[in-house]
C-alpha positions in Angstrom: -3.2 -35.0 48.6 -4.6 -38.5 48.4 -3.4 -41.1 45.8 -7.0 -41.2 44.6 -7.0 -37.5 43.8 -3.7 -37.8 42.0 -5.0 -40.7 40.0 -8.1 -38.8 39.1 -6.1 -35.8 37.9 -3.9 -38.0 35.8 -6.9 -39.6 34.2 -8.4 -36.2 33.3 -5.1 -35.1 31.7 -4.7 -38.3 29.8 -8.3 -38.0 28.6 -7.7 -34.5 27.4 -4.6 -35.5 25.4 -6.6 -38.4 23.9 -9.8 -36.7 23.0 -8.4 -33.3 21.9 -6.9 -34.4 18.6 -10.4 -35.5 17.3 -12.1 -32.2 18.1 -9.1 -30.2 17.0 -9.1 -31.9 13.7 -12.7 -31.2 13.0 -12.4 -27.5 14.1 -9.2 -27.2 12.0 -11.0 -28.4 8.9 -13.9 -26.0 9.4 -11.6 -23.1 9.9 -9.3 -24.0 7.1 -12.1 -24.1 4.6 -13.5 -20.8 5.9 -10.1 -19.1 5.3 -9.9 -20.5 1.7 -13.4 -19.2 1.1 -12.4 -15.8 2.4 -9.4 -15.7 0.0 -11.7 -16.8 -2.8 -13.9 -13.7 -2.1 -11.0 -11.3 -2.6 -10.8 -9.4 -6.0 -8.5 -11.0 -8.6 -8.2 -14.2 -6.6 -9.8 -17.6 -6.9 -9.2 -20.3 -4.3 -10.6 -23.8 -3.8 -9.9 -26.8 -1.7 -9.1 -29.6 -4.2 -8.9 -32.3 -1.5 -9.0 -32.6 2.3 -8.1 -35.7 4.2 -8.5 -36.0 8.0 -7.2 -38.7 10.3 -7.3 -38.8 14.1 -3.9 -37.1 14.6 -3.2 -35.5 11.2 -4.8 -33.7 8.3 -3.7 -32.9 4.8 -5.1 -30.8 1.9 -4.4 -29.4 -1.5 -5.5 -25.8 -2.3 -5.6 -24.4 -5.8 -5.1 -20.6 -6.0 -5.5 -18.6 -9.2 -4.5 -15.0 -9.6 -6.2 -13.0 -12.4 -3.4 -10.8 -13.7 -5.7 -9.4 -16.4 -7.8 -7.6 -13.8 -4.8 -6.3 -11.9 -2.9 -4.6 -14.6 -3.3 -3.0 -18.0 -3.3 -5.1 -21.1 0.1 -6.7 -21.6 0.6 -9.4 -24.2 3.8 -10.5 -22.6 2.1 -11.6 -19.3 -0.3 -14.6 -18.9 -3.9 -13.8 -18.1 -3.8 -15.9 -14.9 -1.2 -17.6 -12.7 -2.3 -20.9 -11.0 -0.6 -22.7 -8.1 -1.4 -25.7 -5.9 -0.5 -25.4 -2.2 0.1 -28.4 0.0 -1.2 -28.2 3.6 -0.5 -30.6 6.4 -1.3 -30.5 10.1 -0.8 -32.3 13.3 -3.6 -32.2 15.9 -2.7 -31.5 19.6 -2.2 -31.5 22.4 1.3 -32.9 22.2 2.8 -31.5 19.0 6.0 -33.0 17.6 5.9 -31.7 14.0 6.3 -28.3 12.2 6.2 -26.3 15.4 6.8 -28.7 18.4 5.3 -28.0 21.8 1.9 -28.1 23.5 -1.0 -26.7 21.6 -4.1 -27.4 19.6 -2.4 -27.9 16.3 0.7 -27.4 14.3 0.7 -27.0 10.5 2.7 -26.4 7.3 1.7 -24.8 4.1 4.0 -25.0 1.1 4.4 -24.4 -2.6 7.0 -26.5 -4.3 7.3 -24.2 -7.4 8.6 -26.9 -9.6 7.3 -25.1 -12.7 9.5 -22.1 -11.9 12.7 -24.1 -12.0 13.2 -23.3 -15.7 13.5 -19.6 -14.7 15.2 -19.6 -11.3 17.3 -22.0 -9.2 17.2 -22.7 -5.5 18.3 -25.4 -3.0 17.1 -28.9 -4.1 14.3 -30.4 -2.2 13.2 -27.0 -0.8 9.8 -25.5 -1.6 9.9 -22.0 -3.1 7.6 -20.9 -0.4 6.8 -22.4 3.0 4.8 -21.4 6.1 4.7 -23.3 9.4 2.8 -22.4 12.5 0.9 -23.6 15.6 -2.3 -22.8 17.4 -1.9 -22.5 21.2 -4.2 -23.9 23.9 -6.2 -20.6 24.0 -6.6 -20.2 20.3 -3.8 -17.8 19.5 -1.6 -18.7 16.5 2.1 -18.2 15.8 3.5 -18.6 12.3 6.8 -18.3 10.3 7.1 -18.0 6.5 10.1 -17.9 4.2 11.4 -18.2 0.7 14.9 -19.6 -0.1 17.7 -17.8 -1.9 16.9 -17.6 -5.7 19.3 -17.2 -8.5 19.1 -17.0 -12.3 22.3 -17.1 -14.3 22.5 -14.9 -17.3 20.3 -16.5 -20.0 20.2 -16.0 -23.8 18.6 -12.6 -23.4 21.3 -11.5 -20.9 18.9 -11.5 -18.0 20.3 -12.4 -14.5 18.5 -12.4 -11.2 19.5 -12.8 -7.5 17.3 -12.8 -4.5 18.6 -13.2 -0.9 15.5 -15.0 0.3 12.5 -13.8 2.4 11.6 -14.4 6.0 8.6 -13.3 8.1 7.0 -14.0 11.4 3.5 -13.3 12.7 0.9 -13.9 15.4 -2.8 -14.2 15.2 -5.0 -13.5 18.3 -8.7 -13.1 18.7 -8.7 -9.4 17.8 -5.1 -8.7 16.7 -2.9 -9.8 13.8 0.8 -8.9 13.9 3.3 -9.6 11.1 6.9 -8.7 10.4 8.8 -9.7 7.3 11.5 -8.7 4.8 14.5 -9.5 2.7 18.2 -8.4 2.4 18.6 -7.7 -1.3 17.4 -8.3 -4.8 19.1 -7.6 -8.1 18.0 -7.8 -11.7 20.3 -7.2 -14.6 20.1 -7.3 -18.4 23.7 -7.8 -19.5 25.5 -4.5 -19.5 22.4 -2.7 -20.6 20.5 -2.1 -17.3 20.7 -3.0 -13.6 18.1 -2.7 -10.8 18.9 -3.3 -7.1 16.9 -3.1 -3.9 18.2 -3.7 -0.4 16.8 -4.2 3.1 13.1 -4.3 2.6 11.1 -4.6 5.8 7.3 -4.7 6.4 5.5 -4.5 9.8 1.8 -4.8 10.4 -0.1 -4.5 13.7 -3.9 -4.8 13.0 -6.4 -4.5 15.8 -8.8 -6.9 14.2 -9.5 -10.6 13.7 -8.0 -12.5 10.8 -11.6 -13.1 9.5 -12.2 -9.3 9.6 -9.1 -8.6 7.6 -9.9 -11.1 4.9 -13.5 -9.8 4.7 -12.2 -6.3 4.0 -13.5 -4.7 7.3 -12.2 -1.4 8.5 -9.9 -1.8 11.4 -7.5 0.2 13.5 -3.8 -0.4 13.8 -0.3 0.5 12.6 1.9 -0.5 9.7 5.3 0.4 8.3 7.3 -0.3 5.2 10.9 0.6 4.5 13.6 0.1 1.9 17.2 1.0 2.6 18.2 1.7 -1.1 16.8 1.4 -4.6 19.1 2.0 -7.6 18.7 1.8 -11.3 21.1 2.4 -14.2 21.4 1.8 -17.9 23.9 2.4 -20.6 22.4 5.8 -21.5 22.7 7.2 -17.9 25.7 9.2 -16.8 25.1 8.2 -13.2 22.5 5.8 -11.6 19.2 6.9 -10.1 19.5 6.2 -6.3 16.8 6.4 -3.7 18.0 6.1 -0.1 16.1 5.2 3.1 12.4 5.2 2.1 10.0 5.0 5.0 6.2 4.7 5.0 4.1 4.5 8.1 0.3 4.5 8.5 -2.0 4.6 11.5 -5.7 4.0 11.6 -7.9 4.9 14.5 -11.5 3.8 14.8 -14.1 5.7 16.9 -16.7 3.0 17.6 -19.1 5.5 19.2 -19.1 7.8 16.2 -18.6 5.0 13.6 -15.8 7.1 12.1 -12.1 6.4 11.1 -9.0 8.6 11.1 -6.0 7.6 8.9 -2.5 9.1 9.1 0.1 8.3 6.4 3.7 9.5 6.6 6.2 9.0 3.9 9.9 10.0 3.9 12.9 9.7 1.6 16.3 10.5 2.9 17.7 11.3 -0.5 17.2 10.8 -4.3 20.0 11.5 -6.7 20.4 11.3 -10.5 22.4 13.0 -13.2 19.8 15.8 -13.4 19.1 16.6 -9.7 19.6 15.7 -6.1 17.1 16.1 -3.3 17.3 15.4 0.4 14.8 15.0 3.3 11.7 14.5 1.2 8.6 14.3 3.3 4.9 13.8 2.4 2.6 13.4 5.4 -1.2 13.4 5.0 -4.2 12.6 7.2 -7.9 12.0 6.8 -10.4 12.4 9.7 -14.0 11.7 10.4 -14.5 9.2 7.6 -17.7 7.1 7.9 -16.7 3.5 8.5 -19.8 2.1 6.8 -18.9 4.0 3.6 -15.3 2.6 3.7 -16.6 -0.9 4.2 -19.1 -0.5 1.4 -16.4 0.8 -0.9 -14.3 -2.3 -0.1 -17.2 -4.5 -1.2 -17.8 -2.3 -4.2 -14.1 -2.6 -5.3 -14.2 -6.4 -4.8 -17.1 -6.7 -7.2 -15.4 -4.8 -10.0 -13.7 -6.7 -12.9 -11.8 -3.6 -14.1 -12.1 -4.5 -17.8 -13.8 -1.3 -18.9 -12.1 1.8 -17.4 -14.9 4.2 -18.6 -17.6 2.0 -17.1 -15.7 1.6 -13.9 -15.3 5.4 -13.5 -19.1 5.8 -14.1 -19.8 3.1 -11.4 -17.5 4.8 -8.9 -19.2 8.1 -9.5 -22.6 6.5 -8.9 -21.3 4.8 -5.7 -20.1 8.0 -4.1 -23.2 9.9 -5.1 -25.3 7.2 -3.3 -23.0 7.4 -0.2 -22.9 11.2 -0.1 -25.5 11.6 2.7 -23.4 9.5 5.0 -20.1 11.1 3.9 -21.2 14.7 4.5 -22.8 13.9 7.9 -19.5 13.6 9.7 -17.8 16.7 8.1 -14.8 14.7 6.9 -11.5 16.5 6.4 -8.3 15.9 4.4 -4.9 17.4 5.3 -1.5 17.5 3.8 0.3 18.0 7.1 3.7 18.3 5.5 5.1 18.4 1.9 8.7 19.4 1.8 12.1 18.7 0.2 15.6 20.1 0.3 17.2 20.6 -3.1 20.7 21.8 -4.1 19.1 25.1 -4.9 17.2 25.4 -1.6 14.2 24.3 0.4 10.5 24.1 -0.4 7.5 23.2 1.8 3.7 23.3 1.7 0.7 22.2 3.7 -3.1 22.1 3.1 -6.3 21.6 5.0 -9.7 20.9 3.4 -13.1 20.1 5.0 -16.7 19.6 4.0 -18.8 21.5 6.6 -22.3 22.5 7.5 -24.2 20.6 4.8 -27.7 19.8 5.9 -29.2 18.9 2.5 -27.7 17.9 -0.8 -28.1 20.3 -3.8 -30.2 19.6 -6.8 -28.5 19.2 -9.2 -25.8 17.3 -7.3 -23.0 18.9 -9.3 -24.0 22.5 -8.3 -20.4 24.0 -8.2 -21.5 27.1 -6.3 -23.1 25.0 -3.5 -20.0 22.8 -3.0 -17.7 25.9 -3.2 -19.7 27.5 -0.4 -19.5 24.4 1.9 -15.7 23.8 1.6 -13.4 25.2 4.3 -9.8 25.1 3.1 -6.4 26.7 3.7 -3.2 26.1 1.8 0.3 27.5 2.3 3.5 27.2 0.2 7.0 28.5 0.7 9.7 28.0 -1.9 13.1 29.6 -1.8 14.0 31.8 -4.8 16.7 29.7 -6.4 14.4 26.7 -6.3 11.6 28.6 -7.9 13.9 29.8 -10.7 15.2 26.3 -11.3 11.6 24.9 -11.5 10.6 27.6 -13.9 13.6 26.7 -16.1 12.6 23.0 -16.1 9.0 23.8 -17.0 10.2 25.9 -20.0 12.6 23.2 -21.2 9.8 20.7 -21.0 7.6 22.9 -23.2 10.4 23.5 -25.7 10.9 19.7 -26.0 7.2 19.3 -26.7 7.0 22.2 -29.2 10.2 21.8 -31.2 10.9 18.9 -33.6 13.8 16.7 -32.5 16.1 18.0 -35.3 15.7 21.6 -34.0 16.4 20.8 -30.4 19.8 22.3 -29.4 20.4 21.6 -25.7 22.7 24.6 -25.2 20.3 27.0 -27.0 17.3 25.6 -25.2 19.0 26.1 -21.8 19.8 29.7 -22.7 16.2 30.3 -23.6 15.0 28.8 -20.3 17.4 30.9 -18.2 16.3 34.1 -20.0 12.6 33.4 -19.7 12.4 31.9 -16.2 12.6 35.3 -14.4 9.8 36.6 -16.6 7.6 33.7 -15.7 8.1 34.3 -12.0 7.5 38.0 -12.4 4.2 37.3 -14.2 3.0 35.0 -11.4 3.8 37.8 -8.9 2.0 40.5 -11.0 -1.1 38.2 -11.1 -1.0 37.7 -7.4 -0.2 34.0 -7.3 3.2 34.6 -5.6 4.3 37.2 -3.0 7.9 37.9 -2.1 9.2 37.3 1.4 12.9 37.8 2.1 14.7 35.0 0.3 11.6 33.1 -0.8 8.2 33.2 -2.6 5.1 32.4 -0.6 1.5 31.7 -1.4 -1.5 31.5 1.0 -5.0 30.5 -0.1 -8.0 30.4 2.2 -11.6 29.4 1.4 -14.3 29.8 4.0 -18.0 30.5 3.8 -17.7 30.9 0.0 -14.9 33.6 0.4 -11.8 32.8 -1.7 -8.7 34.8 -0.5 -5.4 34.6 -2.4 -2.5 36.2 -0.7 -4.7 38.6 1.2 -6.9 39.5 -1.8 -10.5 38.3 -2.0 -11.4 37.0 -5.5 -15.1 36.9 -6.6 -15.0 33.1 -7.4 -18.3 32.3 -5.8 -20.1 35.1 -7.6 -18.7 33.9 -10.9 -20.0 30.4 -10.2 -23.4 31.6 -9.3 -23.8 33.4 -12.6 -23.0 30.4 -14.6 
C-alpha cells in the first residue's frame, strides 16, 4: 500500500475523531430531551429539563423529577403529596471516551442523585450519591449502562426505628429493538425496637423486552420475558409466637406478539417454595395463568387511558373504565380471547389441593342490546373448571371458615377460643356434607372434587345440567 493511501486513511480517521463529538453532542441533547419528555408523559410523574449546557466535548444538564404520591396510593396524611428530586446529568462526546465508561464510542454519560435531603434519615458513604447510573453509547447506537445505590443505614432513632440496606446494583443494555436489564440487592431489614422486624433477602429482577426504549416509555405493547425473585421475606412482632416466613418466591412472565393477527398472548407463572406462620404451613404454592388472543390495539388504548386518569375519585374512575371497555368490546370479541388458570395448587400439612380453569368468549357476531344482557353473555362463554382437594384439607378449611364467622358474630367478651374450636370441629363435617348433598362436591377416594363446564349455554356441575340459561332468559 502506498504512503499516500496510508496518509489518506489517517486523515479520514483523524477527521472522524475530530468531527464526531460535535454531531454526537447535538444528537445526545435531542435524544436526552425526548427521554425526559417521555418520562413526563407517564402517569404520576412530572419531569422537566431545568438546564442543559453543551460544549464541543461535553454536555451537562439538570432534570427535575416529581412523583405524585397522592395519585399512586390511598389517602395518607403521614405521606407527602409529592416527592421532588433534581438529577445531575453529564456526558462526554466520542469517539475516544475517557470518562464514566472509557473506550471507543459515540458518548459516555453519568446520571446521579446526591440525595442530600435524605441524610437526616439514612447514612451512607460520604461524597457518594444515593443513586448513580453510568453508561456509554457504542459506535452503532447500542447503549450499555450500570446503576447502583450504596449501602444505607439508619441507627435506632427516638421512635426505635432502625434500617439497613445492602445496596443495589444493576446492569442493562439498550439496542434498536431490545432492552435488557438485570438488577438486585442482597438484603434489607427494618425494625421498630423490639416490637417488630421485617427482613427481605436476595431480590433479583430481570427484563428482556423485544422493543425500543422509546416504545417502552410510550407504553406500547411488546413481546419479551421478565422474572422477579426473592429468596426470603420474614416478619415478626411481639404478639406473634413465631414469625411469618415466605421462602423462594418466583415470578416469571412471557409476552408473545402476533404481528399478523395484531394479538398478544401473556403467560404469568408464580411460585412460592414455602410459607409458614404460627397458624399454618404450606409448601409448593403455584399460581400459573395465561391470556391469549388479546387485541394489541385495545391493550395500547388502555395504557393511554390509564395514563390520563388522576385516580382521585374511585367511583368516577370505575365508571370511566366501564365506558372504556364497552367502547372497545367490538375489537375485544373479534379475536375470541381466552383466560386460563393453568395451575393453582398448594401442599399443606393436612394434604394437597389443586385447581385449573379455562374461559373463552366465542362466536359473537353482534353485540346484544342492552349490552348487559346476561343470558346473551352466558350463552357465548365456553368454560371449564376443575378442583381437587384432599379430605383433611377440606375439613380444615371448613373449620377456619366457621371460626371466622364466629369471630364476626360473637362479641369479644364471649369469644372463648377452646369453645369456638370445638364448635368448628363439630360443624365442619356438616358443612361438607351439605355441599355434597347440593351437588357442589363429589367424593373421589381420599379427596373431594368439583368439575364445572359451560358450553353453548349449557351449565353442567359434576355431571348434572342445571337450567341456569333458562332462568336468566326468564328474568
